[in-house]
C-alpha positions as CSV (number, residue, x, y, z in Angstrom):
1,M,-14.5,18.6,-46.5
2,A,-17.2,19.3,-43.9
3,K,-16.4,18.9,-40.2
4,T,-19.1,17.1,-38.7
5,A,-17.5,14.5,-36.4
6,M,-17.6,15.5,-32.7
7,I,-15.1,14.6,-30.0
8,T,-16.3,14.9,-26.4
9,T,-13.9,14.4,-23.5
10,R,-13.5,15.1,-19.9
11,V,-10.4,16.8,-18.7
12,D,-9.0,18.4,-15.5
13,P,-10.4,22.1,-15.4
14,G,-6.8,23.6,-14.5
15,L,-5.3,21.6,-17.3
16,K,-7.7,22.9,-19.8
17,S,-7.5,26.4,-18.5
18,D,-3.6,26.3,-18.6
19,A,-3.5,24.7,-22.0
20,E,-5.9,27.4,-23.4
21,K,-3.7,30.2,-22.1
22,V,-0.9,28.7,-24.1
23,L,-3.0,28.2,-27.0
24,H,-4.2,31.9,-27.0
25,K,-0.5,33.0,-26.9
26,L,-0.2,30.9,-29.8
27,G,-3.1,32.3,-31.6
28,I,-5.0,29.1,-32.0
29,S,-8.1,27.6,-30.4
30,T,-8.6,24.5,-28.5
31,T,-10.3,23.0,-31.6
32,E,-7.5,24.1,-34.0
33,A,-4.9,22.5,-31.6
34,I,-6.8,19.2,-31.5
35,N,-7.0,19.3,-35.2
36,L,-3.3,19.9,-35.5
37,F,-2.7,16.9,-33.0
38,L,-5.0,14.5,-34.9
39,S,-3.3,15.6,-38.1
40,Q,0.1,14.9,-36.8
41,V,-1.1,11.4,-35.5
42,R,-2.3,10.7,-38.9
43,L,0.9,11.9,-40.6
44,C,3.3,10.2,-38.1
45,D,1.2,6.9,-38.1
46,G,1.2,7.4,-34.3
47,L,1.9,9.8,-31.6
48,P,3.9,13.0,-32.7
49,F,6.3,12.8,-29.7
50,D,8.0,10.0,-28.0
51,V,6.2,8.2,-25.3
52,K,8.6,6.4,-23.0
53,I,9.0,5.0,-19.5
54,P,11.5,7.2,-17.8
55,N,14.8,5.4,-16.9
56,K,16.1,5.5,-13.1
57,T,18.2,8.5,-13.5
58,T,15.4,10.4,-15.3
59,L,13.0,9.3,-12.5
60,K,15.5,10.4,-9.9
61,A,15.8,13.9,-11.4
62,M,12.1,14.3,-11.9
63,R,11.6,13.4,-8.1
64,N,14.3,15.8,-7.3
65,A,12.6,18.6,-9.4
66,E,9.4,17.9,-7.7
67,A,10.9,18.2,-4.3
68,V,13.2,21.0,-5.2
69,R,16.3,19.1,-4.2
70,N,19.8,18.8,-5.5
71,F,19.7,21.9,-7.6
72,T,22.6,24.2,-8.4
73,E,22.1,27.8,-9.2
74,A,24.2,29.6,-11.6
75,E,24.6,33.4,-12.3
76,D,24.7,32.8,-16.0
77,A,25.6,30.2,-18.7
78,E,29.3,30.6,-18.0
79,D,28.9,30.2,-14.3
80,M,26.5,27.0,-14.9
81,F,29.2,25.5,-17.2
82,R,32.1,26.1,-14.7
83,K,30.0,24.5,-12.0
84,L,29.2,21.6,-14.1
85,G,32.9,21.2,-15.1
86,I,32.1,21.6,-18.8
């Protein structure tokens, strides 16, 4: 089937640049990535990932991450599990 439909959109230049760097590492073009996304939308009959409103706990963690607060550093996985009490 011939590809003749066009999609034109405006995106943040930094977002586009960052995404293209990732896609380049994956060996695919932006066009190929968009086609993959749209194919998955059709296959899933919706978005190919969950879209949810974060709960209070998740929002707090996101805010802490953005503000670089309440972090515990660990030397390795064993140290992390020990500090978490797991």
